[in-house]
VOFIMI-613399 format. One record per atom (N, C-alpha, C, O): y, x, z; chain; residue in one letter; atom name. Coordinates in steps of 0.2 Angstrom, whole numbers. Layout:
N
  north   east     up  chain  res  atom
      Y      X      Z      A    A    CA
...
// end
This chain:
110
  north   east     up  chain  res  atom
     -4      2      0      A    M     N
     -1     -1     -1      A    M    CA
      4      5     -1      A    M     C
      6      5     -7      A    M     O
      7      9      2      A    T     N
     11     16      2      A    T    CA
     13     17     -2      A    T     C
     19     18     -3      A    T     O
      9     18     -7      A    F     N
      8     21    -15      A    F    CA
     14     15    -20      A    F     C
     19     16    -24      A    F     O
     10      9    -17      A    Y     N
     13      2    -22      A    Y    CA
     19      2    -17      A    Y     C
     20     -5    -17      A    Y     O
     24      4    -13      A    Q     N
     25      3     -8      A    Q    CA
     34      9    -12      A    Q     C
     40      7    -14      A    Q     O
     30     15    -13      A    S     N
     32     21    -18      A    S    CA
     35     16    -26      A    S     C
     41     15    -27      A    S     O
     32     14    -27      A    V     N
     32     10    -35      A    V    CA
     39      5    -34      A    V     C
     44      6    -36      A    V     O
     36      1    -31      A    L     N
     39     -5    -33      A    L    CA
     47     -7    -26      A    L     C
     50    -12    -27      A    L     O
     47     -2    -20      A    G     N
     53     -4    -18      A    G    CA
     48     -8    -12      A    G     C
     42     -8    -10      A    G     O
     53    -12     -9      A    G     N
     50    -16     -5      A    G    CA
     49    -13      3      A    G     C
     50     -7      4      A    G     O
     49    -19      8      A    E     N
     46    -14     14      A    E    CA
     40    -17     17      A    E     C
     38    -22     17      A    E     O
     38    -12     19      A    L     N
     29    -14     21      A    L    CA
     28    -16     26      A    L     C
     34    -15     29      A    L     O
     25    -18     29      A    N     N
     20    -21     33      A    N    CA
     13    -22     36      A    N     C
      9    -26     32      A    N     O
     11    -19     41      A    L     N
      6    -16     41      A    L    CA
      5    -20     49      A    L     C
      8    -20     54      A    L     O
     -1    -24     48      A    M     N
     -6    -23     57      A    M    CA
    -12    -24     55      A    M     C
    -14    -28     52      A    M     O
    -14    -17     59      A    P     N
    -20    -16     60      A    P    CA
    -23    -19     63      A    P     C
    -20    -24     66      A    P     O
    -31    -18     66      A    V     N
    -35    -23     68      A    V    CA
    -33    -23     75      A    V     C
    -32    -28     78      A    V     O
    -31    -16     77      A    K     N
    -31    -15     83      A    K    CA
    -25    -19     87      A    K     C
    -25    -22     92      A    K     O
    -20    -18     83      A    D     N
    -14    -21     85      A    D    CA
    -14    -31     83      A    D     C
     -9    -34     84      A    D     O
    -18    -33     81      A    S     N
    -19    -41     81      A    S    CA
    -21    -47     86      A    S     C
    -24    -45     91      A    S     O
    -21    -52     85      A    P     N
    -24    -54     92      A    P    CA
    -31    -57     90      A    P     C
    -34    -61     94      A    P     O
    -32    -54     85      A    M     N
    -41    -55     83      A    M    CA
    -44    -46     86      A    M     C
    -50    -44     86      A    M     O
    -41    -44     87      A    K     N
    -44    -38     88      A    K    CA
    -52    -37     93      A    K     C
    -56    -32     93      A    K     O
    -53    -44     96      A    D     N
    -59    -46    101      A    D    CA
    -62    -47     93      A    D     C
    -61    -53     94      A    D     O
    -64    -46     89      A    N     N
    -68    -50     85      A    N    CA
    -69    -45     81      A    N     C
    -72    -46     76      A    N     O
    -66    -39     81      A    F     N
    -70    -35     76      A    F    CA
    -72    -27     79      A    F     C
    -68    -24     82      A    F     O
    -77    -23     78      A    P     N
    -81    -20     80      A    P    CA
    -77    -14     82      A    P     C
    -72    -13     80      A    P     O
    -79     -8     87      A    A     N
    -70     -2     87      A    A    CA
    -74      2     81      A    A     C
    -73      8     82      A    A     O
    -78      1     76      A    K     N
    -78      5     71      A    K    CA
    -70      2     66      A    K     C
    -67      6     63      A    K     O
    -70     -3     67      A    A     N
    -65     -6     64      A    A    CA
    -56     -7     64      A    A     C
    -51     -9     61      A    A     O
    -57     -3     70      A    Q     N
    -50     -8     74      A    Q    CA
    -45     -2     71      A    Q     C
    -39     -3     70      A    Q     O
    -47      5     70      A    G     N
    -41      8     63      A    G    CA
    -39      5     58      A    G     C
    -34      7     55      A    G     O
    -44      0     55      A    G     N
    -42     -6     48      A    G    CA
    -35     -8     48      A    G     C
    -30    -10     52      A    G     O
    -35     -7     43      A    V     N
    -28    -14     40      A    V    CA
    -31    -24     40      A    V     C
    -34    -27     35      A    V     O
    -28    -25     44      A    L     N
    -30    -33     44      A    L    CA
    -25    -35     38      A    L     C
    -26    -38     33      A    L     O
    -19    -33     40      A    H     N
    -15    -37     33      A    H    CA
     -9    -34     35      A    H     C
     -6    -34     40      A    H     O
     -7    -33     25      A    A     N
     -1    -28     22      A    A    CA
      2    -31     19      A    A     C
     -1    -35     15      A    A     O
      7    -32     21      A    D     N
     11    -38     18      A    D    CA
     18    -34     14      A    D     C
     23    -33     18      A    D     O
     20    -33      7      A    L     N
     24    -28      4      A    L    CA
     31    -31      1      A    L     C
     33    -30     -5      A    L     O
     36    -36      6      A    P     N
     40    -42      1      A    P    CA
     45    -37     -1      A    P     C
     45    -31      2      A    P     O
     49    -38     -7      A    G     N
     52    -35    -11      A    G    CA
     56    -43    -16      A    G     C
     54    -48    -18      A    G     O
     62    -40    -15      A    S     N
     68    -45    -19      A    S    CA
     64    -48    -23      A    S     C
     63    -54    -20      A    S     O
     61    -48    -27      A    N     N
     59    -54    -31      A    N    CA
     49    -54    -31      A    N     C
     46    -58    -35      A    N     O
     48    -50    -27      A    F     N
     39    -51    -24      A    F    CA
     38    -53    -19      A    F     C
     42    -55    -15      A    F     O
     31    -53    -19      A    N     N
     27    -51    -13      A    N    CA
     20    -48    -14      A    N     C
     17    -49    -19      A    N     O
     17    -42     -9      A    L     N
     10    -39    -14      A    L    CA
      8    -40     -8      A    L     C
     12    -37     -4      A    L     O
      2    -42     -4      A    L     N
      0    -44      0      A    L    CA
     -8    -39      0      A    L     C
    -10    -37     -6      A    L     O
    -12    -38      4      A    G     N
    -18    -36      5      A    G    CA
    -22    -33     11      A    G     C
    -20    -37     16      A    G     O
    -27    -28     13      A    A     N
    -31    -29     16      A    A    CA
    -38    -24     17      A    A     C
    -43    -24     13      A    A     O
    -38    -19     22      A    D     N
    -44    -15     20      A    D    CA
    -52    -19     24      A    D     C
    -57    -16     24      A    D     O
    -50    -24     25      A    M     N
    -54    -28     29      A    M    CA
    -62    -32     24      A    M     C
    -63    -37     21      A    M     O
    -64    -29     25      A    P     N
    -71    -35     23      A    P    CA
    -71    -41     24      A    P     C
    -71    -42     30      A    P     O
    -71    -45     20      A    N     N
    -74    -52     23      A    N    CA
    -81    -54     24      A    N     C
    -84    -56     18      A    N     O
    -84    -55     28      A    P     N
    -93    -53     29      A    P    CA
    -96    -60     25      A    P     C
   -101    -61     23      A    P     O
    -91    -65     23      A    N     N
    -95    -72     21      A    N    CA
    -93    -72     12      A    N     C
    -94    -76      8      A    N     O
    -90    -64     11      A    I     N
    -90    -64      2      A    I    CA
    -93    -57      0      A    I     C
    -90    -52      2      A    I     O
    -99    -58     -3      A    E     N
   -102    -51     -4      A    E    CA
    -95    -46    -10      A    E     C
    -95    -49    -16      A    E     O
    -92    -42     -9      A    A     N
    -89    -37    -11      A    A    CA
    -92    -34    -19      A    A     C
    -97    -30    -19      A    A     O
    -88    -35    -24      A    V     N
    -87    -32    -31      A    V    CA
    -83    -30    -32      A    V     C
    -78    -32    -29      A    V     O
    -83    -26    -36      A    V     N
    -79    -21    -37      A    V    CA
    -76    -21    -47      A    V     C
    -81    -20    -51      A    V     O
    -71    -23    -49      A    G     N
    -68    -24    -52      A    G    CA
    -63    -24    -56      A    G     C
    -60    -19    -58      A    G     O
    -60    -30    -56      A    L     N
    -54    -30    -60      A    L    CA
    -47    -33    -56      A    L     C
    -44    -38    -58      A    L     O
    -45    -30    -52      A    V     N
    -37    -33    -48      A    V    CA
    -33    -31    -55      A    V     C
    -33    -26    -59      A    V     O
    -31    -35    -54      A    S     N
    -24    -40    -58      A    S    CA
    -16    -40    -56      A    S     C
    -14    -45    -53      A    S     O
    -12    -34    -56      A    L     N
     -6    -38    -56      A    L    CA
      0    -38    -58      A    L     C
      2    -33    -61      A    L     O
      4    -42    -58      A    T     N
      9    -44    -62      A    T    CA
     16    -44    -60      A    T     C
     19    -49    -58      A    T     O
     20    -38    -61      A    I     N
     24    -35    -61      A    I    CA
     30    -39    -66      A    I     C
     30    -39    -72      A    I     O
     36    -41    -62      A    T     N
     41    -44    -68      A    T    CA
     47    -39    -66      A    T     C
     49    -39    -60      A    T     O
     50    -36    -71      A    C     N
     55    -33    -71      A    C    CA
     59    -36    -75      A    C     C
     58    -41    -79      A    C     O
     68    -33    -74      A    A     N
     73    -34    -77      A    A    CA
     74    -33    -85      A    A     C
     76    -36    -90      A    A     O
     70    -27    -84      A    T     N
     73    -22    -90      A    T    CA
     66    -19    -93      A    T     C
     61    -17    -90      A    T     O
     68    -19   -102      A    K     N
     62    -13   -102      A    K    CA
     62     -5   -100      A    K     C
     57     -2    -99      A    K     O
     69     -4    -98      A    A     N
     70      2    -96      A    A    CA
     66      1    -88      A    A     C
     62      6    -87      A    A     O
     65     -4    -83      A    E     N
     62     -3    -80      A    E    CA
     54     -3    -79      A    E     C
     50      0    -75      A    E     O
     54     -7    -83      A    V     N
     45     -9    -85      A    V    CA
     42     -1    -86      A    V     C
     37      1    -83      A    V     O
     47      4    -92      A    N     N
     44      8    -92      A    N    CA
     41     13    -84      A    N     C
     36     15    -82      A    N     O
     48     13    -82      A    E     N
     48     16    -76      A    E    CA
     42     15    -72      A    E     C
     38     19    -71      A    E     O
     42     10    -71      A    K     N
     36      7    -66      A    K    CA
     31      7    -69      A    K     C
     28     10    -64      A    K     O
     26      6    -75      A    F     N
     23     10    -78      A    F    CA
     22     15    -76      A    F     C
     17     17    -72      A    F     O
     25     18    -79      A    A     N
     25     29    -79      A    A    CA
     22     30    -71      A    A     C
     16     33    -71      A    A     O
     25     28    -66      A    K     N
     24     28    -60      A    K    CA
     17     24    -56      A    K     C
     13     25    -52      A    K     O
     17     19    -60      A    L     N
      9     19    -57      A    L    CA
      4     20    -62      A    L     C
     -1     17    -60      A    L     O
      3     23    -68      A    A     N
     -2     26    -73      A    A    CA
      1     33    -69      A    A     C
      4     36    -73      A    A     O
      2     35    -64      A    G     N
      3     44    -62      A    G    CA
     -2     44    -58      A    G     C
     -3     41    -53      A    G     O
     -7     50    -62      A    G     N
    -13     52    -59      A    G    CA
    -18     47    -57      A    G     C
    -22     47    -52      A    G     O
    -17     40    -64      A    G     N
    -21     37    -64      A    G    CA
    -25     38    -72      A    G     C
    -29     42    -75      A    G     O
    -20     29    -77      A    K     N
    -26     33    -83      A    K    CA
    -21     27    -87      A    K     C
    -22     21    -87      A    K     O
    -16     28    -90      A    D     N
    -15     22    -97      A    D    CA
    -21     20   -100      A    D     C
    -25     24   -103      A    D     O
    -21     13    -98      A    V     N
    -27      9   -103      A    V    CA
    -23      5   -109      A    V     C
    -27      6   -114      A    V     O
    -18      2   -111      A    H     N
    -12      0   -116      A    H    CA
     -4      3   -114      A    H     C
     -1      1   -109      A    H     O
     -3      6   -119      A    E     N
      3      8   -119      A    E    CA
      7      1   -117      A    E     C
      7     -4   -120      A    E     O
     13      4   -113      A    V     N
     19     -2   -113      A    V    CA
     21     -5   -121      A    V     C
     26     -2   -124      A    V     O
     19    -10   -124      A    M     N
     23    -11   -130      A    M    CA
     25    -22   -130      A    M     C
     24    -27   -127      A    M     O
     27    -19   -133      A    T     N
     32    -31   -135      A    T    CA
     24    -36   -135      A    T     C
     19    -33   -137      A    T     O
     25    -39   -134      A    F     N
     19    -45   -136      A    F    CA
     20    -51   -134      A    F     C
     23    -52   -129      A    F     O
     18    -55   -137      A    F     N
     18    -63   -134      A    F    CA
     21    -67   -129      A    F     C
     24    -72   -129      A    F     O
     19    -62   -125      A    A     N
     23    -61   -120      A    A    CA
     28    -58   -117      A    A     C
     28    -59   -111      A    A     O
     33    -54   -120      A    G     N
     37    -52   -117      A    G    CA
     35    -43   -118      A    G     C
     30    -41   -122      A    G     O
     38    -38   -114      A    T     N
     36    -31   -115      A    T    CA
     30    -30   -109      A    T     C
     33    -31   -104      A    T     O
     25    -28   -109      A    M     N
     18    -26   -106      A    M    CA
     17    -19   -106      A    M     C
     21    -15   -109      A    M     O
     11    -18   -102      A    G     N
      6    -14   -102      A    G    CA
      0    -13    -97      A    G     C
      0    -18    -93      A    G     O
     -4     -9    -97      A    N     N
    -11    -10    -94      A    N    CA
    -11     -2    -92      A    N     C
    -11      3    -96      A    N     O
    -13     -3    -84      A    V     N
    -14      4    -81      A    V    CA
    -20      2    -75      A    V     C
    -21     -3    -71      A    V     O
    -25     10    -76      A    I     N
    -26     11    -71      A    I    CA
    -24     16    -67      A    I     C
    -23     22    -68      A    I     O
    -23     12    -59      A    D     N
    -20     16    -55      A    D    CA
    -23     22    -50      A    D     C
    -29     22    -47      A    D     O
    -18     27    -50      A    K     N
    -25     31    -46      A    K    CA
    -31     31    -40      A    K     C
    -35     35    -38      A    K     O
    -29     25    -39      A    Y     N
    -35     23    -35      A    Y    CA
    -42     20    -37      A    Y     C
    -47     19    -33      A    Y     O
    -41     19    -43      A    S     N
    -45     17    -48      A    S    CA
    -47      7    -51      A    S     C
    -52      4    -54      A    S     O
    -40      5    -46      A    V     N
    -37     -1    -46      A    V    CA
    -34     -1    -53      A    V     C
    -31      3    -55      A    V     O
    -35     -8    -58      A    G     N
    -36     -8    -64      A    G    CA
    -33    -16    -67      A    G     C
    -33    -18    -72      A    G     O
// end
């Protein structure tokens, strides 16, 4: 989440398991994990957690984030930062939906 904050800006709020009202529901090994992460910005809000849900089988796959920018220059800037250390899948281009591109970031999230 700190990586996404460095790209998108915003104010990152992290709630570790050990500081949450639900801390007693988790084993000791999970206490250092992040139960809830919130990254709000002026025109976005990104949420996340690194805690597995015992009721959902984990699946490795595609995560899609849509980031709306005011200018093409801003699209190019954020795209370059997201692709840094990762992989440029589809370069920034103008498409029917506007200007867009696809990356797999340095954490293999694509």
